[in-house]
N, C-alpha and C positions, 0 to 999 in steps of 0.2 A: 607541574608546582605554583602555587599561589606567593607572590611576594608580596608582603606588606611592609612598605617604605618603614627603615626606623626612624623615630624626627634625630634631628641636628645631635642633641648632647647622647643620646647617645652610640651616633655612630663617632663621639670624641670619646666615649668614654668609656669606648669596646676596646677589652686589649689595652689602652694607652693610659697615659699617665692620668687623668684627667679620672680618675677614681674616687672611691670613697678611701683608702689612706693617703692620697693626693689629699681630700676634703677634710681629712680628721686632724692634716699635720697641719694643714692654714686655720683646724679652729685652735687646735692648742697653740699656734702663734698669738691667735688675737688673743688666747686669755691669759699669756703671759704679757700682753701690750703696758698693763703700768708697771713693768719690771722696765721696759724700755723708756718709760716718761720724764726721766729725772731734766737729760742735758738732750741739747740739742743734738751732740754725738749718741747719744743712744736711741734718741729718733733716725737719728739717719741708718744708724745700724739695724733696726726693725725696719725701714721699707728695703735695707737692703737683705734682709733676712727675705721679707716677700719675694723680692727680683731675683731672688736664688729662688724662689716654690715658685715664678713665675716660671721661670724658663727653664722649667720641666716640662712645661706644657708645649702644644705641637703648635708652630705658629700660628696667629693669628686668630687663636682664642678667645673669645669675649670674658672668659672668665679672668685670665692673667690682667686687661684694662681695668675689669671690675675690681680685681682687688688692689692694684695697685691702685688707686683710685681712692678705695680706702683710706690706703696707706698714709699717703698724702689728707687727705683731708682730715686724718685722726691724728697730726701732726700738725695741723693750723697751715694747713698750704691750698685752702678752696680751691685757688686759683689755678695750681697743676693738677689738682683732682678732676673741674669740669671736664676737660678735653679726656681725660679718658674714660670719664663717665659715659660723655655723648660716644667715645668709641667702642666703649662693649656692647651699646643700644645698639650700633651701628652693625657693629659685625651678629650679629645672633641669639645675646641673652637671653632675648626672650622664650627663644626653642629649648633656652635647659629650663623653661617654668617661668610661669607666671608672678610666683614668689619669689625669685629671686629679680626679675626685671620690672618688677613693685619698687620692691627693695630699693634697686639702684635711682631709681625715679626720685623715689622719697631726697636719697640722699644727692642726687645730682640736683634737684630742687633747694634743697639747704644750704649747698654749695652759691648755687647760682645768686640765692641773697645775703649770702655773705661778701659776696663781688659787687653787688651790687645791682644785681639784676636778679629782681626782687618777681618783676612782673612775666617774666621768664616762666620762673617758677611756679605762678597761678597758673600759666597756660600750660605747665605738663603736669600739674596735680588735679586742675579742674574735674579732667575727664574720670580721674582714679576716684571719684565719688560718686559713678557709678559704676565702676567695675566691681565683680564679683564680689561678697564682702568674706575679710579672711584676717588673720589678727593683725595686719596690716594697716588695719582702717583708719584706729587712731592715731597711730603716728603720720597717716596722711594726713591727719585732721588738724593736727600739731601741726605739719609744719608748713602747710597752704595755709594755717592761723598767722605764722610769724611774717611770711611772705606777704601776705593782706595789709598785713599792723606795720610791714616797712614799705609801704605804698599809702599809709596816713590811711586806710580802710578799717579802722578797728571796730565799727560796729560787728562789719560781718566777720572776722577773726573771733571776734570775743563769741558771736553765734554761735563758730564752727566749733570753736574750744568747751562753750557751755555742752554743747551738741555730743561731741565725745565723752565728754564727762557723765552726763546725767543717766547712763545704763547702769554706771557702775556706783552709783551712790545709793545707800542703805534705803531713803526715805527722800520724796518729791521729786523723783524721777520727770514724773508726768509733767510738773512745774519747770523742771528747770529744763524739760527739749520744749516744753511752750514757751516758754522765756527765748531761749537762744530764735526761736522761728521769728517770734516777733520782733526780736529785733532787727530781723533785716525786714521782714512783712512792713512793718511802721516804721522806718529809723525814727518819728520825732517825740515815740513813744518812751 
């Protein structure tokens, strides 16, 4: 009998706590995030609720570090989120799928920018411009534009923002895409 190796995520999810029920409960918690955003105590309670869900995961699960990073990040603590995002990627979050890994890179780059390390954010997101297209293309460009702007590279940032916006415009799509390209091809124009 031929044995086909399962992807790492399948091994984690098969029969264990990282299943659709767990994902649904995480989603439900995030759907209630605004209920926790009143005070620092509410934010701490939200992070504790995330920690409780993470405690259900197998030891070393990249999903736990990712959710904890998101919780710290969303409550204004980018400095605490950065190492957790890195941990999630190091522990193999990409094995769970390219979408979650890409999301992690976007959020990590944003946190890096928030902690004064925009250059690291640029290095992290620039390769994502060449990644297979998905619904995260625009967030990649938006976050990369913010990182570039933080480094004083405003023309490049504007070019990225215009390039991301152009396809969504009801008219002038071609013109805006060309203007975006010209901003970086002809910096003096």
